BAVEX-97306 format. One line per field, with one value per residue (C-alpha): residue number from 1; x, z, y negated. Coordinates in nm, 2 decimals. Layout:
<mipas>
kenu <- NUM  ...
xx <- X  ...
zz <- Z  ...
yy <- Y  ...
</mipas>
This chain:
<mipas>
kenu <- 1  2  3  4  5  6  7  8  9  10  11  12  13  14  15  16  17  18  19  20  21  22  23  24  25  26  27  28  29  30  31  32  33  34  35  36  37  38  39  40  41  42  43  44  45  46  47  48  49  50  51  52  53  54  55  56  57  58  59  60  61  62  63  64  65  66  67  68  69  70  71  72  73  74  75  76  77  78  79  80  81  82  83  84  85  86  87  88  89  90  91  92  93  94  95  96  97  98  99  100  101  102  103  104  105  106  107  108  109  110  111  112  113  114  115  116  117  118  119  120  121  122  123  124  125  126  127  128  129  130  131  132  133  134  135  136  137  138  139  140  141  142  143  144  145  146  147  148  149  150  151  152  153  154  155  156  157  158  159  160  161  162  163  164  165  166  167  168  169  170  171  172  173  174  175  176  177  178  179  180  181  182  183  184  185  186  187  188  189  190  191  192  193  194  195  196  197  198  199  200  201  202  203  204  205  206  207  208  209  210  211  212  213  214  215  216  217  218  219  220  221  222  223  224  225  226  227  228  229  230  231  232  233  234  235  236  237  238  239  240  241  242  243  244  245  246  247  248  249  250  251  252  253  254  255  256  257  258  259  260  261  262  263  264  265  266  267  268  269  270  271  272  273  274  275  276  277  278  279  280  281  282  283  284  285  286  287  288  289  290  291  292  293  294  295  296  297  298  299  300  301  302  303  304  305  306  307  308  309  310  311  312  313  314  315  316  317  318  319  320  321  322  323  324  325  326  327  328  329  330  331  332  333  334  335  336  337  338  339  340  341  342  343  344  345  346  347  348  349  350  351  352  353  354  355  356  357  358  359  360  361  362  363  364  365  366  367  368  369  370  371  372  373  374  375  376  377  378  379  380  381  382  383  384  385  386  387  388  389  390  391  392  393  394  395  396  397  398  399  400  401  402  403  404  405  406  407  408  409  410  411  412  413  414  415  416  417  418  419  420  421  422  423  424  425  426  427  428  429  430  431  432  433  434  435  436  437  438  439  440  441  442  443  444  445  446  447  448  449  450  451  452  453  454  455  456  457  458  459  460  461  462  463
xx <- 7.03  7.05  7.31  7.55  7.76  8.00  8.16  8.39  8.45  8.70  8.62  8.88  8.77  8.98  8.89  9.09  9.06  9.15  9.02  8.70  8.37  8.31  8.05  7.95  7.80  7.44  7.37  7.09  7.09  6.92  7.10  7.26  7.24  7.18  7.07  6.82  6.72  7.04  6.97  7.26  7.31  7.61  7.69  7.34  7.17  6.95  6.97  6.90  7.16  7.19  7.45  7.54  7.68  7.65  8.01  8.32  8.41  8.06  7.98  7.76  7.55  7.32  6.95  6.93  7.21  7.03  6.75  6.64  6.53  6.29  6.39  6.13  6.24  6.07  5.73  5.53  5.16  4.97  4.95  4.62  4.64  4.41  4.70  4.82  4.49  4.62  4.83  4.52  4.32  4.50  4.69  4.72  5.06  5.29  5.66  5.83  6.18  6.18  6.28  6.53  6.80  6.76  7.11  6.93  6.73  6.79  6.78  6.70  6.66  6.68  6.97  7.03  7.36  7.56  7.33  7.49  7.32  7.22  7.16  6.78  6.50  6.42  6.72  6.50  6.39  6.06  6.07  5.77  5.65  5.47  5.39  5.38  5.34  5.33  5.11  5.04  5.02  5.33  5.35  5.64  5.59  5.80  5.72  5.74  5.93  5.60  5.56  5.28  5.31  5.34  5.25  5.50  5.41  5.11  5.00  4.67  4.50  4.64  4.96  5.17  5.26  5.52  5.76  5.97  6.31  6.57  6.93  7.18  6.91  6.97  6.64  6.49  6.13  5.95  5.89  5.58  5.48  5.14  5.24  5.53  5.65  5.81  5.75  5.85  5.85  5.88  6.04  6.10  6.29  6.21  6.36  6.37  6.71  6.76  6.74  6.40  6.50  6.31  6.51  6.38  6.51  6.20  6.05  6.31  6.21  6.34  6.31  6.21  6.16  5.97  6.03  6.25  6.36  6.19  6.31  6.14  6.28  6.13  6.28  6.19  6.19  6.36  6.56  6.28  5.96  5.75  5.38  5.19  5.45  5.37  5.54  5.59  5.71  5.81  5.82  6.13  6.08  6.36  6.31  6.06  5.69  5.34  5.26  4.97  4.93  5.13  5.02  5.13  5.13  5.21  5.33  5.20  5.45  5.49  5.31  5.45  5.27  5.21  4.85  4.76  4.66  4.33  4.31  4.69  4.78  5.00  5.38  5.37  5.21  5.15  5.02  5.06  5.30  5.15  5.31  5.12  5.31  5.66  5.84  5.58  5.73  5.62  5.67  5.54  5.47  5.35  5.08  5.35  5.48  5.78  5.83  6.05  6.26  6.07  6.15  6.08  5.92  6.07  5.87  6.05  5.88  5.86  5.82  6.09  6.08  5.96  6.04  6.19  6.17  6.13  6.29  6.19  6.45  6.44  6.66  6.68  6.80  6.96  6.83  7.11  7.37  7.24  7.46  7.46  7.68  7.77  7.96  8.06  8.18  8.56  8.53  8.32  8.58  8.75  8.54  8.69  8.49  8.49  8.72  8.58  8.44  8.36  8.02  7.76  7.86  8.23  8.31  8.37  8.52  8.24  8.21  7.99  7.92  7.75  7.87  7.77  7.59  7.64  7.47  7.34  7.21  7.05  6.98  6.96  6.68  6.47  6.51  6.65  6.69  7.01  7.17  7.45  7.66  7.96  8.25  8.56  8.76  9.10  9.01  9.16  9.53  9.72  10.06  10.20  10.08  9.79  9.47  9.12  8.87  8.60  8.34  8.37  8.22  7.85  7.59  7.22  7.14  6.90  6.76  6.77  6.61  6.50  6.31  5.93  5.90  6.17  6.12  6.46  6.47  6.73  6.92  6.89  7.10  7.43  7.64  7.96  8.09  8.38  8.17  7.98  7.62  7.34  7.32  7.01  6.84  6.58  6.35  6.32  6.12  6.18  6.55  6.55  6.66  6.89  6.88  7.10  7.20  7.35  7.41  7.48  7.81  7.89  8.23  8.26  8.59  8.71  8.86  9.19  9.23  9.55  9.51  9.58  9.43  9.31  9.24  9.05  8.88  8.51  8.44  8.10  7.98  7.67  7.54
zz <- 2.44  2.49  2.74  2.60  2.80  2.63  2.82  2.64  2.77  2.60  2.59  2.47  2.27  2.20  1.96  1.87  1.52  1.63  1.83  1.83  1.98  2.35  2.43  2.78  2.68  2.63  2.27  2.03  1.71  1.42  1.10  0.96  1.02  1.35  1.47  1.72  1.84  1.86  2.03  2.22  2.42  2.65  2.94  2.95  2.94  2.66  2.62  2.40  2.30  2.03  1.76  1.67  1.31  1.28  1.40  1.27  1.41  1.53  1.90  2.11  2.35  2.64  2.54  2.83  2.68  2.35  2.24  1.88  1.69  1.39  1.23  1.09  0.74  0.80  0.76  0.47  0.39  0.38  0.01  -0.16  -0.21  -0.05  0.05  0.29  0.45  0.78  0.82  0.81  0.57  0.25  0.29  0.67  0.79  0.93  1.02  0.86  0.87  0.55  0.49  0.23  0.37  0.34  0.43  0.59  0.84  1.09  0.95  1.24  1.21  1.42  1.43  1.54  1.35  1.67  1.78  1.72  1.54  1.76  2.07  2.04  1.95  1.58  1.55  1.62  1.88  1.92  1.91  2.06  2.07  2.40  2.46  2.30  2.51  2.30  2.13  1.82  1.68  1.58  1.29  1.15  0.81  0.53  0.16  -0.07  -0.39  -0.56  -0.32  -0.11  0.26  0.53  0.88  1.14  1.45  1.49  1.81  1.68  1.69  2.02  2.15  2.20  1.84  1.79  1.51  1.50  1.38  1.27  1.40  1.17  1.06  0.98  0.87  0.82  0.80  0.77  1.11  1.11  1.39  1.39  1.56  1.68  2.04  2.28  2.27  2.47  2.27  2.49  2.32  2.44  2.31  2.41  2.31  2.42  2.44  2.28  2.63  2.68  2.91  2.84  2.83  2.80  2.80  2.98  2.87  2.76  2.70  2.40  2.38  2.06  1.98  1.67  1.54  1.71  2.06  2.33  2.69  2.99  3.30  3.58  3.67  3.92  4.25  4.53  4.79  5.05  5.11  5.41  5.43  5.24  4.97  4.60  4.42  4.05  3.86  3.50  3.25  3.02  2.70  2.46  2.17  2.26  2.19  2.26  2.60  2.67  2.66  2.98  3.27  3.62  3.89  4.26  4.50  4.85  5.14  5.24  4.93  4.67  4.36  4.16  4.12  3.82  3.92  3.75  3.52  3.51  3.15  3.10  3.10  3.44  3.75  4.04  4.39  4.75  4.98  5.30  5.58  5.46  5.13  5.29  5.11  4.83  4.49  4.15  3.79  3.45  3.14  2.78  2.62  2.44  2.78  2.80  3.17  3.37  3.67  3.99  4.21  4.59  4.77  5.11  5.36  5.66  5.98  6.08  6.45  6.63  6.93  7.29  7.43  7.10  6.93  6.57  6.37  6.04  5.77  5.47  5.16  4.84  4.49  4.30  3.95  3.83  3.93  3.69  3.46  3.18  3.29  3.10  3.28  3.28  3.57  3.58  3.53  3.22  3.04  2.87  2.65  2.52  2.25  2.21  1.95  1.60  1.40  1.03  0.92  0.79  0.44  0.53  0.38  0.70  1.05  1.29  1.67  1.90  2.26  2.49  2.52  2.89  3.08  3.00  3.25  3.14  3.41  3.32  3.61  3.40  3.44  3.13  3.03  2.68  2.59  2.50  2.27  2.31  2.01  1.96  1.72  1.65  1.46  1.48  1.38  1.53  1.54  1.65  1.82  1.48  1.31  1.12  1.11  1.00  1.02  1.26  0.99  1.07  1.42  1.44  1.71  1.79  2.07  2.36  2.65  2.95  3.21  3.24  3.48  3.49  3.32  3.07  2.70  2.60  2.26  2.14  1.83  1.50  1.42  1.28  1.06  1.13  1.38  1.19  1.12  1.44  1.52  1.77  2.08  2.23  2.26  2.48  2.33  2.48  2.80  2.84  2.94  3.31  3.52  3.49  3.20  3.14  2.78  2.62  2.28  2.12  1.93  1.61  1.45  1.09  0.90  0.57  0.59  0.47  0.79  0.96  1.27  1.60  1.88  1.78  2.00  1.92  2.11  2.11  2.22  2.37  2.36  2.53  2.42
yy <- -9.45  -9.07  -8.96  -8.70  -8.45  -8.21  -7.92  -7.68  -7.32  -7.09  -6.72  -6.47  -6.17  -5.87  -5.60  -5.28  -5.14  -4.79  -4.50  -4.30  -4.42  -4.33  -4.07  -4.18  -4.52  -4.61  -4.68  -4.79  -4.59  -4.78  -4.68  -4.37  -4.00  -3.83  -3.49  -3.64  -3.30  -3.10  -2.77  -2.62  -2.29  -2.31  -2.08  -1.93  -2.27  -2.39  -2.77  -3.07  -3.32  -3.60  -3.54  -3.90  -3.90  -4.27  -4.30  -4.12  -3.87  -3.77  -3.79  -3.56  -3.77  -3.71  -3.78  -4.03  -4.24  -4.30  -4.53  -4.47  -4.78  -4.79  -5.11  -5.36  -5.26  -4.92  -5.08  -4.95  -4.86  -4.54  -4.44  -4.42  -4.04  -3.79  -3.57  -3.85  -3.92  -3.77  -4.09  -4.32  -4.52  -4.63  -4.96  -4.92  -5.04  -4.76  -4.75  -4.45  -4.30  -4.11  -3.75  -3.86  -4.09  -4.46  -4.62  -4.92  -4.70  -4.43  -4.07  -3.84  -3.46  -3.14  -2.90  -2.54  -2.49  -2.43  -2.14  -1.80  -1.52  -1.22  -1.44  -1.50  -1.27  -1.31  -1.54  -1.84  -2.09  -2.27  -2.65  -2.83  -3.19  -3.18  -3.54  -3.89  -4.21  -4.53  -4.78  -4.56  -4.21  -4.02  -3.78  -3.58  -3.42  -3.29  -3.24  -2.94  -2.93  -3.04  -3.34  -3.19  -3.30  -3.03  -3.16  -3.04  -3.25  -3.48  -3.65  -3.78  -3.44  -3.32  -3.18  -2.97  -2.89  -2.61  -2.51  -2.19  -2.29  -2.03  -2.06  -2.23  -2.48  -2.84  -3.01  -3.36  -3.48  -3.81  -3.97  -4.19  -4.43  -4.61  -4.93  -5.14  -5.11  -4.86  -4.49  -4.19  -3.86  -3.55  -3.26  -2.91  -2.60  -2.25  -1.91  -1.55  -1.38  -1.04  -0.88  -1.03  -1.32  -1.64  -1.96  -2.32  -2.68  -2.80  -3.13  -3.39  -3.75  -3.94  -4.32  -4.49  -4.86  -4.94  -5.29  -5.55  -5.43  -5.63  -5.68  -5.84  -6.00  -6.22  -6.56  -6.83  -6.63  -6.81  -6.63  -6.67  -6.87  -6.98  -6.92  -7.18  -7.24  -7.20  -6.91  -6.92  -6.62  -6.66  -6.37  -6.40  -6.21  -6.14  -6.21  -6.48  -6.41  -6.53  -6.69  -6.45  -6.07  -6.00  -5.77  -5.86  -5.60  -5.60  -5.33  -5.41  -5.40  -5.03  -4.90  -4.66  -4.77  -5.09  -5.22  -5.45  -5.81  -5.88  -6.18  -6.25  -6.23  -6.54  -6.57  -6.75  -6.61  -6.86  -6.78  -6.90  -6.72  -6.56  -6.37  -6.05  -6.06  -6.03  -5.75  -5.73  -5.64  -5.78  -5.68  -5.77  -5.56  -5.58  -5.37  -5.16  -5.04  -5.27  -5.35  -5.57  -5.47  -5.55  -5.85  -5.86  -6.15  -6.25  -6.45  -6.60  -6.71  -7.07  -6.99  -7.20  -6.97  -7.02  -7.37  -7.47  -7.81  -7.91  -8.19  -8.34  -8.32  -8.56  -8.52  -8.72  -8.65  -8.93  -8.92  -9.14  -8.88  -8.61  -8.41  -8.15  -7.86  -7.54  -7.26  -6.90  -6.69  -6.64  -6.26  -6.32  -6.54  -6.25  -6.02  -5.69  -5.53  -5.15  -5.00  -5.06  -4.78  -4.73  -4.86  -4.62  -4.70  -4.65  -4.99  -5.20  -5.18  -5.28  -5.32  -5.53  -5.62  -5.88  -6.24  -6.21  -6.48  -6.85  -7.09  -7.43  -7.67  -8.01  -8.25  -8.57  -8.81  -8.86  -8.50  -8.57  -8.21  -8.03  -7.77  -7.52  -7.40  -7.18  -7.17  -6.96  -7.22  -7.06  -6.71  -6.39  -6.28  -5.97  -5.95  -5.85  -6.17  -6.01  -6.23  -6.27  -6.56  -6.64  -6.59  -6.21  -6.26  -6.32  -6.32  -6.27  -6.52  -6.46  -6.66  -6.43  -6.66  -7.02  -7.25  -7.23  -7.57  -7.53  -7.45  -7.31  -7.15  -6.90  -6.99  -6.80  -6.49  -6.61  -6.38  -6.58  -6.84  -7.00  -7.31  -7.30  -7.18  -7.26  -7.04  -7.21  -7.54  -7.72  -7.98  -8.33  -8.31  -7.94  -7.91  -8.00  -7.71  -7.40  -7.15  -6.84  -6.76  -6.45  -6.31  -5.98  -6.01  -5.83  -5.81  -5.68  -5.68  -5.52  -5.17  -5.31  -5.51  -5.39  -5.18  -5.36  -5.56  -5.91  -6.21  -6.53  -6.81  -6.88  -7.24  -7.31  -7.67  -7.82  -8.15
</mipas>
């Protein structure tokens, strides 16, 4: 008979349906209007910002705080028309943010409306795409009133590409990416003041993700090793993907750069610890440039010292004393979501945030496997008695780390948690060890929901 263990953890979630979005947070913009290249001139300094119009009121953000996402729904094909041959062969898949707004996609543009007349020579600035780093070509084009395309920026035939933009301009174009993955687009704005002084933003890097956002981490590293021990590093990819196609690299002790390790293309990298590897760092990456944070190997000496003695230490693990345990840190038991904002279509209040780490440890013999689910059965209530149901809170589960021999799988996206939903599961034979789970929460309620701070309880169950 399969052993069962159920542990319930209550997590409080508070969400305020009032107040503007904060400007100092890192965000991913994937739907709605934004002046991605917002040219500003303040106190004699020419700069680039992001005017985020996906929230109300709009927020001006630092470029470093923004990642632009081209959702999978942007995928289309190069049309079978000679005028569009610059995008590739007809039928070739491309990912395009169109010049005309699609409410389901990001609608980025460039903006000089805050620049005053009489400040710059010819009342214009020069906008340049000076570099593209990514898995595919990038093209920006707009169309004339007759539908003919005008190429504005195109990486495939060499950069930089430049465009003179008058002040008081607000413009959009079609942004086309040739492949999924992570890109860095480097933009620069230059101008000459009316007194002849040249001003420049210098190169500014913009981050784009085409398709589903992918993150990488490394698990399995112990606090320290002794020479001769086997080290197993495990790449943890979110969302999960193929078990090959990885690139492992090492930074030698005292070195400044990472060097790729030949032949290591799997999700796991195994090697033997040696004294020479003490303080070596490791990281893993994908072909699209997604790279994990580095981890550092520590090797301790086994030398007992002059005149010392050694003893043999034997320990045993009782397989009959195994258990299935689910836990969260005390400081992670209360989750406060940011103030809700109107959706792009202005028909919902929406907010979101991270569930924060949930740890599942299985030490049971027989490795029967396990599953973790969550449910908001009692809904949400405010101090004034207003309420809405748990079906308005959904999540996108993720497995952030797991043991080298585990096969933990994140659950599917769930639009609502009133009836319960799977966070993650481990098949029979692949659950032994410790895994860390997380989820991106999304709350969406009707606009008629009364203003206030609402609290509900999310119950997590492991079985």
